C-alpha positions in Angstrom: 0.0 0.0 0.0 1.4 3.4 -0.9 1.9 6.1 1.6 -0.9 8.2 0.0 -3.4 5.3 0.2 -2.4 4.6 3.8 -3.0 8.3 4.5 -6.4 8.1 2.9 -7.2 4.9 4.8 -6.3 6.7 8.1 -8.4 9.7 7.1 -11.4 7.4 6.3 -11.0 5.7 9.7 -11.0 9.1 11.4 -14.1 10.1 9.5 -15.8 6.9 10.6 -14.8 7.5 14.2 -16.2 11.0 14.1 -19.5 9.7 12.8 -19.6 7.0 15.4 -19.1 9.6 18.2 -21.8 11.8 16.7 -24.2 8.8 16.7 -23.2 8.3 20.3 -24.1 11.9 21.1 -27.5 11.5 19.5 -28.1 8.3 21.5 -27.1 10.0 24.8 -29.7 12.7 24.1 -32.3 9.9 23.8 -31.0 8.2 26.9 -31.2 11.4 29.0 -34.8 11.9 27.9 -35.6 8.2 28.8 -34.0 8.7 32.3 -35.9 11.9 32.8 -39.2 10.2 32.0 -38.2 7.0 33.9 -38.9 4.9 30.8 -37.3 1.6 31.9 -37.8 -0.3 28.7 -36.4 2.6 26.6 -33.4 2.9 28.9 -32.6 -0.8 28.5 -33.0 -0.6 24.7 -30.7 2.5 24.5 -28.1 0.9 26.8 -27.9 -2.1 24.4 -27.5 0.3 21.4 -24.8 2.2 23.4 -22.9 -0.9 24.1 -22.9 -2.0 20.5 -21.9 1.5 19.4 -19.1 1.7 22.0 -17.8 -1.6 20.7 -17.5 -0.2 17.2 -15.7 2.9 18.6 -13.2 0.7 20.4 -12.7 -1.4 17.3 -12.1 1.6 15.1 -9.7 3.1 17.7 -7.7 -0.2 17.7 -7.6 -0.2 13.9 -6.4 3.4 13.9 -3.7 2.6 16.5 -2.4 -0.3 14.3 -2.3 1.8 11.2 1.2 1.9 9.7 0.9 5.7 9.3 -0.4 6.4 12.8 2.5 8.9 13.5 0.8 11.1 10.9 -1.8 11.9 13.5 0.7 14.2 15.2 2.3 15.7 12.1 -0.2 16.0 9.2 -2.4 19.1 9.8 -5.7 17.6 8.5 -5.2 14.5 10.6 -4.3 16.5 13.7 -7.5 18.5 13.3 -9.6 15.4 12.8 -8.0 13.8 15.9 -8.8 17.0 17.9 -12.4 16.9 16.8 -12.6 13.2 17.8 -11.1 14.0 21.2 -13.6 16.9 21.7 -16.6 14.6 20.7 -15.3 12.0 23.1 -15.1 14.5 26.0 -18.6 15.7 25.2 -19.9 12.1 25.3 -18.2 11.5 28.6 -19.7 14.7 30.1 -23.2 13.8 28.8 -22.9 10.3 30.2 -22.0 11.8 33.6 -25.1 14.1 33.4 -27.2 11.0 32.7 -25.7 9.2 35.6 -26.3 12.1 38.0 -29.9 12.5 36.7 -30.6 8.8 37.3 -29.0 9.0 40.7 -31.2 12.0 41.6 -34.3 10.1 40.4 -33.3 7.2 42.6 -32.9 9.5 45.7 -36.3 11.1 45.1 -37.9 7.7 44.8 -36.3 6.5 48.0 -37.6 9.6 49.8 -41.1 9.0 48.6 -40.8 5.3 49.6 -39.7 6.3 53.1 -42.7 8.7 53.4 -45.1 6.0 52.3 -43.6 3.0 54.1 -42.1 4.7 57.1 -38.8 4.0 58.8 -36.4 5.2 61.4 -36.2 8.6 59.7 -39.9 9.1 60.1 -39.9 8.8 63.9 -42.0 11.4 65.8 -43.1 11.8 69.4 -46.6 12.0 70.6 -48.1 14.3 73.3 -46.8 11.9 76.1 -43.2 11.9 74.8 -43.5 8.4 73.4 -41.6 7.7 70.2 -43.8 6.8 67.2 -42.6 5.7 63.8 -44.1 4.4 60.7 -45.9 5.8 57.7 -47.6 9.0 58.7 -49.2 9.6 55.4 -51.3 6.4 55.5 -52.2 6.3 59.2 -55.8 6.2 59.9 -56.8 5.4 56.3 -59.2 2.5 56.3 -60.0 2.2 52.6 
């Protein structure tokens, strides 16, 4: 393979990687919406798609790393620029993934708080007029139906 065709092959791989990361960004937007709406089935579906896409990103990265012209990524201006774009896209994906994690964690905390209110627990202890400790669900006390 000539040096020119190796360069073009590397450029094609970088373009492919850029597109894969743009696809990942689009998927992360959908995942955030699914987490916000607490759509369990959609979250699982998107997680599977993310896993498959991430596998392609890793495979492409490995192919780039094994390219005979890989040193051109630090010397050839168009390849350096393409690599910078890929790095930026990757950082944006990582940030978006962290936002999704924090959103899911916040949802989990809110659900736990509601559960404690409904089911009661040690954090829901109160004292009656006689100073006796009472605990348990206060929202559902006295409801017969």
